[in-house]
N, C-alpha and C positions, 0 to 999 in steps of 0.2 A: 069729527065734527065738521059740518059743511062750512063753506066760506061765508054765506050770509049770517050763519049763527055766530061765527067768530067775530064778524063786524058788529053784530048786536051786542055780544058780550063785551067787546072793547068799549063800545059807546056807554054801556051800563057802568063799567068800572070807572071810566073817566068821569061820568056824571056823579057817582058816589064820591070819588076823590075830590071833585070840585066843591061838593057840599061839606066834606070833612076838613079841607084845608083851612077855611076861615076860622074853624074852631080851634085849630092848633097853630095858627100863623103867629110868628114872632116878628115884631117890627124890627127891620134891619136897615141901617144906613151904611153906605159904602163910601169910604174916602179913597179916591184914585190918586196914584202916585204918592203913596204914604211916606216912603223912605227910600233913599238911594245913597250909594257911596262909591268911591273909586280910590284905589291904592296903587302906588308904584313900589315894587318889591325887588330887592336883590337877594338871590339865594346862592350860597356857596356850599357845595358838597365837599365833605372832608374825606381824606384818604382815597382820592380818585386819581388814577393815572391819566394825565392829560392826553397821552397818546391813544388811550382807549375811549375816553369820554370827556366831554367838556364839564369841568367842575363848577362853572359859573353860569347863571342865567338871570336875565331881567324879565320881570313879570308885570303885567297889567291885570289887576283884579277889580271886578265890579260886583256890586251887590244891589239888589232891588227887592223891595217889598211893595208890590204895585197896588194891592188892594187890602184895605183895613176895614173889615166889617165891624159895625157897632151894634150890639144886641141890647134890646131893652128887656127888663123883667128878669126872670129867673135864669134864662139862658146866658144873659150877660154876666151874672154872678158866677156861673159855672165855667164859662170860657175865658172871661177876663180879656186881656189884651190879645187880639187875634190878628193873624195875617193869612191871606190867601195867595198861593203861588209865590212864596218867597224864593228867590233865586240868587245864586252866586256863581261866578265863572272866573277862571284865571287862564290867561294866555301867556305862554312863556317863549322866550327866544334865547338860544345859546349865544353867549357873548362873543365867542370866536367863530361862530358858524351862522348858517342861514336857516337852521331848522326852527320852525314856529309850530306850536301845537297847543291844543286845548288841554292844558295840564289838569285842571280841576273844574268840575261842574257839579252843582247841586241844586235841586228844585224839589220842593215839597208841595203836596196838595194843600196842606193846612198846617199852620203853626199857631199854637194858642197857649195861654197860661191857665191851666185847669184849676178851678176854684181860686183863681188869682194867686196861686202859689207854685204850681208844678208846671214848668215849661215842657211842652210836648210837641213832637212833629209826627204827622200821619202821612203814610205813603210817600216816601222820599226816594228819588232816583239820583244817582251821583256817579261821578268819575273822579279818580284820584290816582294819576300815574305815578306820583311821588311815592305812593304806597303800593304800587303795582296793581291797582284795581282798574281794570279797563271799563267795567260798569258794575253798578250795584243797585240794589233796591231794598229799602228798609220798610217793614210794615209799621214799625213804631219806634220812636225814640223818646225817652222820658228822663227828666232830671228832678231831683228833690232837694231844693236849696236848704242849707242849714246855716243860719247866721251865727257866727262865732261871737261877734260883738253886737250889742244892742243896736248900734247905728248902722250895722251892715257893712262896716269897713272891711271885715273879713268874712267871706262866704265860701262854704264848701258845697259842692253840688254832685253827690253821687247819682248815678243813673245807669241806664241800660239801653241797648239798641238790638233789634232783631231783624234779620233779613237774609239776603242771598247776594253773593259776589262772584264776578267772573274776573279772573286775573290775567295778566299779560302773557303768562306762560300757557294759557289755554285751559287751566283748571277752573272749576266752578264749585263753590261750597256754600253751605248754609252757615251763618254765623250768629253767635250770641255774644255781645260785647258788654263788659262791665267798665264803666267810665267814672273817673273822679276828677271834676274840675274844681280848682281853687282860685280865689280872687281876693287880693288885698289892695285897698285904695286909700290914699291919703289926699287931703285937699291942701294945695299949696297957696292958691288964691281963691277965696270963697266965691263960688258961682262961676269961676272962669277957668281955673287951671287945676287939674288933678294929675296925680302920678300913681302908678301902681304896678303890681306884678301879677302875672297869670301863670298857672301851672296845670298840667293835665297828665293823668296816668290812665292808661287804657290797657285792657287785656282782651284780645279777640280769641274766642274759642271757635275755630272754623273747621268744618268737616273737609277732609282732603289734604290735611297737612300744612295749612297756612296759619296756624295759631301762633300768637306771639304777643309781646308786650310793647308798649309805646310810651315815651315820656316827652314832655315839652315844657319849657320854661321861657318866659319872656317878660320884659319890662316895657312900660309905655308912659307917654305923656299925652294928655287930652286937653285941648284948649277950646273953650266955648267961643264961638264967633259972634254970638248975639246974646242979649240979656235974657231971652226966654229959653236958652239952652236947646235951641232947635238945630243948630248947625255947629259942627265940631271939626277941628283939624287934629290929626293924631300922628305921632311918630312912635316907632316901636322897634324892638330887636330881640332876638332870642336864639335858642338852639332846640333841636328836636332829634329824637332817635327812635327808630322803629326796627326792632330786632327781626321781624318777619321779612324785611326786605332782603336780607342776606340770601334767603332761599330762592329769591327771584333774580339773583345776580345784580342787585341794586346796592349802592352805598347806604349804610345804615344811619349816618349822622349828617346833618346839615345845619348851617347857621343862616339867619335871615335878618334883613333890615328893611323897614318899610315906612312909608309916609302916605297919608291920604286925607280925604275929606268925606264927611258924612252929614247928611241932612235928614231931619225928621219933619215931614210935611203934614202929618196927621193933625187935623183940626185947624190948620192955618187958613 
C-alpha cells in the first residue's frame, strides 16, 4: 500500500474512533497523590556467620499510590476502589558495613477491587533480593477474601500470581504461585487504636528448579492520627521463612521490626 493511502487510512480510522469514543466514554475523575507511607525497618537474618555476611540491616521503605481514578456508572461497580501505578521501594544498609542497595521494588500498572470484592493487580514488575529475585514481572495477581466473622475481624484471602522471574544466580523461570493471606484484627480503642496479626503461606511453582514454600507471621498496632481515619501510625514485628532461598545460598529465616506512617489523601 502506498504512503498516501496509508495516511488516508489512518485519518479514516482516527475519524471513526473519534465518533465512537463519545458513545462508550465513561466519566473518570482522578485524585492525585492519593496515598503514601514510609517505614523504618530493622531486619535480622538468623543462622548467618558474621564473618561471611552481615546478619543485620536497617531499611527505609516507602509506598505511594499516586493516582486514584473514580469511575461513574457500571465501570465503577466493576472496578471498585482503583489505583494507577501503585509503587513500593525498600532501600537497605548493612549495619556493620557501607553497602546500600535497592532491596525491594514493586510497581503495578493497575490495582483495583473487581466487583468491589476481589483485589487484583495487573502487569506488575518487581525486585526482591531477600528472596533472590533480581527482577520479575507478573501478568496478574488475584485475591479472593473470605470473611470468617461477620464483622470481618478475621479474613482469609486465597489467591494466585502468574509471571516470570530472573534470579540472582542467573536463572530465569516462569512461575505460578498459590498464596493464602490471613488477617485478624481487634479494636482496642474504637476509631483510634487497632491490634492484629497477619500471616501468609505461599508456594511458588517455578520452572528451572526454584520452587519452594514461604511462611510469614507478624503482629501490629495501628493508631489513627485523625478522627476521619485518614492518617495512621503503625508498629509491627514478625518472622518469615522462605525455603527456596537455600538453593541460592541465602539464609532462609529472618525476623523484622518496623514503624511507620501512612496517609490516605483520596477525597481530601
